[in-house]
N, C-alpha and C positions, 0 to 999 in steps of 0.2 A: 198624130205624133205622140210618142212615148213621154209623159211628163218628166221622166228622168234624163231626157236629153237636154233639157233646159240648163244653162248654166248655173252654178252653184255660186250663191252670193257668199262672199267671205267677210262682209261687214257685219260681224257678231260682236258681242260684247264679251271680250276674253280677259279683260284686264284683271278681273277678279281671280282668274285661274293661271295667270302668268306673272305673278310678283316674283315667284322664285326663279322662272326661266330666265329674268334678266340678271341673275346672279351666276356664280360659278358652278351651281350645282349639277347642270346639265352637262357640263364639259367634264367634270369629276365622274360623274356616273359613266359617261361614255368612256374615259380613260381606265376606269376600273373593269369595264367589260372587255375592252381590248387587251388589257394587261392579263385578265384572268384566262382570257381564250389563248392567248400566246404562251403563258406559262404552263397551261394545262396540255396545249398540244406539243410543246417542246418535250414535257416529261412523258407523255403517252408514246410519242415517237421515239423515245431513247429506251424504253424498257424492254427487256427481253421477254418476248410474249409466251415463250415457253415455260417460264417461271411465274407467270402472271395467273392467279387463281382464276378459274373458269367462271365462277360465279360472279367475279367483278368484271367481267369483260363486257356484259352488256349494260353494267351501270356506268361504266367508264364512257361506253359509246352513247348512251342517253345523255350523260353529263356533258360531253362534248358536244352533241346535237344542241343541247340547251343554250350553250356559249355561242354557238353558230347562229342561232335564232336571235340571241342578244345583238350580235354584229349587225344583223339585218335591221332589227327593230332600231338601232342606234343611227343606221343610215337612214331609214325612213323618217326618223325625227329630224335628221339634218336636212331632208328634202323639204320639211316644213320650217326649216330655220330655227328650229328649237333646241339643238343641242348646244350652240353658244350665239345667243341673239346679238351680243354685243359686237361680234366680229365676225361678218358674213365669210370672209375669207378661211378663218379658222374653222368655222361651222361646215363649209363646204369640203375643206380638206379632210375632217373627220368622217363626212359622208363618202367621199371618194375612197379614202383608206379602208373603211369597213366593207364596201362592196367589193373591192379588190381583194380582200382578205377573205371574203367568203366564197367567192368563185369568180374573181376577175370580170364582174359585171361593169360595164361603162355607167359611170354616175349620170353623166348629163343626159343619156339617152334614158335611163330609168327615171330621172327627175321629170323629163317631158312627158312620159308615158303615165307617170304616177299623178301628175296634175290633170291629165285628160281623165284618169278614174275619177277624180274628184269632181271635175266640171260635168262629167256625163256618166255618172254610175248606172250601171245595169242596162246599157244600151248598146247599140253597134258601135259606138264610138268609144267605149269603154275597153281598153285593151285587156283588163283584168276578167272580163265578162266571158261566159260561153258563147257560141256561136248560134244561139236560139233553136239548134237543131239536136245536138248532144249535150243534153243538161245533166247527165249523172255526173258524179264527183270525178270518176276516173277519166273520162274524156275531157272534162273541164280541166283537170289538173294539168294534162299533157298538152292542152291548147295554151294554157297559162304558162307552162314552162317554155314552149316553143316560141311564145311571144317575146320572151326575154332572153333566150339562149341565142349563140351564134357559133359559126364554126371557127371564128378568130378566137373565142373564148375557150373552146375544146382543145385549139392548138397550143394555148398559153398552159392550160391545164396539164396537157401531156409533156409540155417541155419541162415543167417545174417537177412533175412525177418523176421524170427520167433523171433530172438534175439531182433529185434528193436521193433516188435509188442508186445512181452509178457514180457520183461525184461525192455525195455526202455519206454514201454507204447506209442510208437508212433502209430498214427491213420493208420489204415489199408488203408484208401482211401487215405490219404496222400502219403503213400508209394507207392501204385499203381500209382497215378497221378505224382508223381514227382521223384521217383526212379526207377519204371518199365518202364513206358511208354516213358520217354524222351530217354533212351539208344537204345530202339527199334527203335523209329523214327530216332535218330541219325544213327544207323545202314543202315536203308535206304537211309538217305542223304548221307553218305560216299560210299555207293554201287552205288548210281545213278551218283553221280558226279565224283567219284574217280575210278570206275571200269567201269560201263556199258557206259556211254557216252565216255570216253576216249578210250575204248577197244573194242568197238562193231566195226565190220568190215565194212570200207567204201565201197561204191559202186565200187571203183576202186581197191580194194584189200588193204592189209596192206602195208605198207612201212618199209622196213628195216632200222635201226635194233630195233626200239622201239615199232613198232606196236601199236602206240598211237596217239591221235590226241588232240589239244588243243581246250578247250572251251573258246574262247576269249571274256569273259565278261568284262565290265568295272571294275576297281580295286575295287571300293565300292562293287558292287554286286558279284564280284568273292569271295571277303571275306565273305560277307554275305551267298553266296550259300554253299561254302565249304572251308573256309580259304585257298583261291587260289589253291585248289587241281585240279580245272579245267585247270591250265596251266600245263597239264599232260605230253605234249612232252618235255617241258623245265624241268620238273623233271626227266623224263627218260634220258634225255641228261645230265643233271647236277644232280645227285642224292644226293649229299651232301650238296647242297644249301637248307637253311631253308625255310620253307613254305612262311614266310613274306617277302623273298627276291625274290620269283618267279615272281611277276609283273615287277620287274627291269630287270630280265633276259628275259622275254618276249620282254619288250620294245627295248632292246639291240639287240636281235635277229632280231627283225622287222627292226630296224635301219640299221644293216649290210646288211640285205637282200634288 
């Protein structure tokens, strides 16, 4: 039996890391990310791409990709109850909203699968894991996406695209550049830094119970790479800690060791 199939215990001492989580900070950061995403998208969809400097185009796409990743990381925090711990209804509303804005993902379905990932990391019960046959990152990514995508989701995306194009008269090119491409790039970013790098099997084998490893980048680059998602062993050890607190968890773990 794979030792990673054993249920993960969540009775860990997280009080020292969650003092601020019980305040308004988590909610304020979530609202800031949503507001930046919405404002940036509205601006980019309204511009005339013909007059947009060509050198700014990839920067704008990467910027919007980064904000899409922020939406998903916010939803991920909500799945752990750490966006607004005081009020689970508000916390789950933020989670539902952000995955809907990201690409019409169903929050409850993602919530159940994400906790399966935490309880059975790197096993056949882990929905985020490869199929044990195709372990290369490209095959793993497509399996990962198929696990969470649905035809209903594609229909909704198609409806919104056509409404935006024919009813709101938003340029098709703008929609493709700033509404379609950024979340696709974001999904690759999330997979690479949040699934592939942390959960690929080390040469020495997985270590129980989390079957994950940390990508210890400096704090600034860790934020740029994927909102500190690279501190993945810390996340699995303290799953209720918000993304923006993970660097301090990492530093305290290093100091204790």
